[in-house]
ZAVOMI-40303 format. One record per residue (C-alpha): x negated, z negated, y negated. Coordinates in steps of 0.05 Angstrom, whole numbers, padded with zeros to 5 digits, always signed. Last residue first. Example, Ala and Ser with C-alpha at 12.3 -4.5 7.8 and 13.67 -1.06 7.14 Angstrom:
// ZAVOMI-40303
-00273-00143+00021-00246-00156+00090
// end
This chain:
// ZAVOMI-40303
-00391+00809+00465-00381+00853+00526-00433+00869+00580-00425+00911+00643-00355+00929+00621-00304+00925+00677-00269+00982+00713-00207+00972+00756-00176+01039+00737-00169+01022+00663-00215+00981+00619-00205+00915+00581-00235+00891+00515-00227+00958+00481-00291+00991+00457-00350+00984+00410-00417+01020+00418-00477+01000+00376-00534+01048+00360-00593+01013+00329-00637+01062+00292-00711+01070+00278-00740+01130+00240-00815+01128+00226-00849+01174+00176-00897+01232+00188-00851+01291+00175-00824+01348+00218-00779+01306+00263-00750+01341+00323-00677+01360+00323-00617+01317+00340-00548+01337+00366-00475+01317+00356-00406+01338+00378-00357+01282+00363-00329+01251+00427-00370+01188+00413-00330+01177+00349-00380+01159+00295-00396+01106+00242-00461+01119+00205-00494+01056+00179-00538+01045+00118-00591+00991+00118-00650+01037+00105-00623+01098+00069-00588+01152+00108-00587+01224+00130-00533+01247+00177-00545+01323+00174-00478+01359+00175-00463+01423+00215-00408+01470+00194-00381+01519+00245-00399+01578+00289-00466+01555+00315-00444+01485+00332-00376+01507+00358-00408+01560+00403-00458+01511+00431-00402+01461+00446-00359+01515+00477-00414+01532+00527-00427+01458+00543-00352+01448+00556-00315+01403+00508-00278+01340+00529-00223+01321+00481-00216+01366+00419-00203+01310+00368-00276+01290+00360-00294+01361+00339-00273+01348+00267-00342+01354+00236-00400+01381+00277-00455+01329+00274-00531+01328+00264-00570+01264+00275-00632+01263+00233-00699+01293+00253-00741+01255+00202-00753+01314+00155-00681+01316+00132-00690+01243+00110-00676+01178+00149-00694+01112+00115-00712+01057+00164-00669+01005+00199-00611+01054+00203-00549+01023+00237-00511+01072+00281-00440+01046+00294-00403+01079+00351-00328+01072+00359-00290+01082+00424-00216+01097+00429-00224+01172+00441-00269+01156+00501-00210+01122+00535-00165+01182+00529-00223+01227+00549-00221+01198+00619-00281+01156+00642-00353+01182+00653-00391+01128+00690-00454+01088+00678-00491+01035+00719-00551+00999+00688-00620+00994+00719-00653+01031+00661-00603+01088+00672-00559+01096+00733-00507+01151+00740-00434+01164+00760-00408+01229+00732-00335+01220+00749-00275+01173+00743-00203+01197+00742-00201+01205+00818-00216+01130+00828-00269+01094+00868-00301+01038+00828-00376+01026+00819-00396+00961+00786-00408+00928+00719-00397+00987+00672-00437+01023+00618-00400+01083+00587-00413+01157+00594-00385+01216+00554-00426+01219+00491-00414+01290+00468-00467+01345+00465-00511+01389+00422-00583+01390+00446-00627+01327+00438-00696+01329+00406-00759+01288+00412-00818+01261+00373-00847+01193+00390-00918+01196+00362-00898+01233+00298-00836+01189+00293-00768+01180+00324-00744+01112+00349-00677+01096+00382-00650+01028+00401-00586+01026+00442-00533+00972+00437-00476+00970+00487-00408+00938+00499-00389+00908+00431-00317+00885+00436-00256+00912+00402-00197+00866+00387-00197+00880+00312-00205+00955+00321-00269+00980+00287-00258+01024+00225-00227+00974+00176-00276+00920+00199-00333+00968+00183-00315+00967+00109-00313+00892+00099-00368+00874+00149-00342+00824+00200-00350+00871+00260-00421+00885+00239-00438+00811+00238-00411+00803+00309-00456+00860+00333-00514+00827+00297-00502+00762+00336-00503+00801+00402-00569+00833+00381-00601+00766+00363-00577+00736+00428-00606+00790+00473-00555+00818+00523-00540+00874+00475-00611+00902+00477-00616+00942+00542-00603+01014+00523-00675+01032+00505-00705+01087+00463-00754+01145+00455-00801+01115+00507-00874+01137+00511-00902+01067+00506-00847+01014+00512-00808+01003+00447-00836+00956+00395-00803+00892+00372-00728+00883+00364-00734+00815+00332-00784+00838+00280-00742+00901+00265-00680+00857+00258-00714+00812+00208-00741+00870+00167-00671+00902+00164-00642+00834+00144-00691+00828+00086-00676+00899+00062-00600+00889+00063-00555+00909+00121-00489+00947+00116-00518+00982+00056-00475+01045+00054-00420+01061+00104-00426+01135+00122-00368+01168+00160-00357+01205+00224-00299+01236+00264-00283+01286+00209-00211+01272+00191-00204+01199+00213-00274+01179+00190-00266+01214+00124-00200+01179+00112-00228+01112+00130-00287+01121+00083-00241+01140+00026-00197+01080+00041-00258+01035+00038-00275+01061-00031-00203+01056-00056-00192+00985-00032-00161+00973+00036-00091+00944+00046-00101+00883+00089-00128+00886+00160-00107+00903+00231-00060+00957+00206-00115+01007+00193-00152+00989+00258-00090+01006+00300-00071+01070+00264-00137+01107+00271-00147+01099+00346-00072+01105+00353-00074+01176+00327-00133+01195+00373-00098+01162+00432-00040+01212+00429-00009+01211+00498-00065+01184+00540-00037+01114+00547+00034+01111+00520+00048+01073+00456+00117+01078+00424+00154+01014+00442+00099+00962+00447+00064+00995+00388+00125+00988+00344+00135+00916+00364+00063+00898+00349+00063+00939+00285+00126+00913+00253+00093+00860+00208+00037+00907+00189+00086+00963+00172+00126+00917+00127+00063+00890+00093+00041+00961+00078+00110+00975+00049+00101+00919-00002+00028+00934-00015+00040+01006-00037-00029+01026-00063-00003+01098-00068-00060+01129-00028-00063+01071+00021+00012+01070+00030+00011+01145+00041-00039+01136+00098+00009+01085+00129+00067+01134+00124+00027+01190+00155+00006+01142+00211+00079+01123+00223+00101+01196+00226+00045+01214+00273+00065+01157+00319+00137+01178+00317+00115+01250+00332+00078+01227+00395+00136+01183+00415+00184+01242+00409+00140+01284+00455+00150+01227+00504+00215+01262+00520+00178+01305+00570+00171+01245+00617+00188+01175+00593+00228+01139+00539+00254+01068+00552+00211+01035+00497+00238+01085+00447+00308+01058+00453+00285+00986+00445+00245+01008+00385+00307+01038+00353+00350+00976+00365+00297+00930+00336+00284+00979+00279+00356+00981+00257+00365+00906+00260+00301+00892+00221+00318+00946+00170+00384+00911+00157+00458+00923+00171+00444+00965+00233+00452+01036+00259+00399+01066+00305+00343+01104+00271+00335+01177+00287+00271+01193+00324+00306+01192+00391+00356+01242+00366+00300+01286+00340+00270+01284+00409+00337+01305+00441+00344+01362+00392+00274+01387+00407+00287+01385+00481+00356+01417+00475+00336+01480+00437+00312+01498+00367+00370+01531+00331+00432+01510+00370+00400+01443+00389+00383+01425+00317+00453+01443+00291+00484+01403+00348+00438+01345+00331+00469+01345+00262+00444+01364+00192+00477+01327+00134+00410+01295+00114+00370+01231+00122+00376+01210+00195+00392+01279+00224+00337+01313+00185+00283+01260+00191+00244+01286+00252+00255+01360+00238+00186+01379+00213+00151+01335+00265+00197+01362+00320+00172+01433+00306+00099+01410+00302+00105+01376+00370+00139+01438+00399+00081+01482+00375+00025+01441+00405-00009+01374+00408-00066+01389+00359-00012+01402+00305+00021+01333+00307-00023+01304+00252-00012+01366+00209+00062+01363+00222+00066+01291+00197+00030+01309+00133+00072+01372+00123+00136+01332+00129+00111+01280+00080+00091+01332+00028+00156+01371+00039+00195+01311+00013+00172+01329-00057+00127+01275-00087+00141+01212-00128+00158+01170-00067+00179+01221-00015+00233+01257-00054+00299+01289-00035+00316+01352-00074+00338+01392-00012+00326+01353+00052+00366+01405+00091+00334+01465+00059+00265+01436+00070+00282+01419+00142+00307+01489+00159+00247+01522+00128+00199+01476+00165+00236+01486+00230+00233+01562+00221+00158+01557+00212+00153+01512+00272+00190+01562+00315+00156+01625+00288+00084+01600+00293+00047+01586+00228
// end
């Protein structure tokens, strides 16, 4: 731990003393917020440890400024609730204050988002339906005050879907936690055997020699399946409520269609027309469709759902993923290779009807099949209904 954040943790623990976070020591909450803030730097972690000290202890902003500097103190001040007779009054005044924040002080908004996400995760772990309802009722106002595009989109990409639905059951909560931490999660039996057979009949065979096709979403059966996936109990907690399906790609791997893909991130999205903007790069055309590489902040909001129509074993050339790499933004090809060889790699095996849910920024690869079976997958991509920089989705259902 770096010196400043370590000192902040020690200061906060002394200030909070015997205070509890539910039935746990207050340090558990502070560590949870700091962990979420860690990818954003030392100052973010420092503010995370100190965020409740002025509101809940005898510490003052002068104490914070003397020890940790004016920026940290100003952020802690922003994170301290305004006075009010009720929570509704306090939060209304506090959100109005946060809505005016800009520039370096947006560090406070990042920590506020991490704090809220840590609280929501705790609600799931503790089955706290009362507090969950409070966070749900406040979410629109909270988001309007604290959200800034590109600031901490990975945190919002978890928080928004969580609060779009009721308190999840234990199994769904476990899937959500794995998805948030690792960037991927398995959702068993999204489709039953009969539905898999129906989808395979509707999909038909790929063109000779092709490993896949990206042009399925415009077909009515595929658009209907996308809607069915959004309504699935577990998937609905991972896909934002306002998300639209923007692409469906069919993949097949077998003895006659055997292929591999080196480690990479999915960086391109299908759009309606070319737009000139410095934030857009990597324009390309595939199967008559136009693709572009948007900023990483947008890519962090996307959710991919890979529905297995056949069983996929280690001999079938399964998708291989590098856990946790979805939070690193864009990764250079050299760094991607190093991360794959230097870290854990997971084979995404599945039964027919299972679905793997992935963040497109997660590093992934695929090796050749060594068996004789057939592996067919539908890879759906879900994203926000509107795009920045004048872009429009080519297809959105």
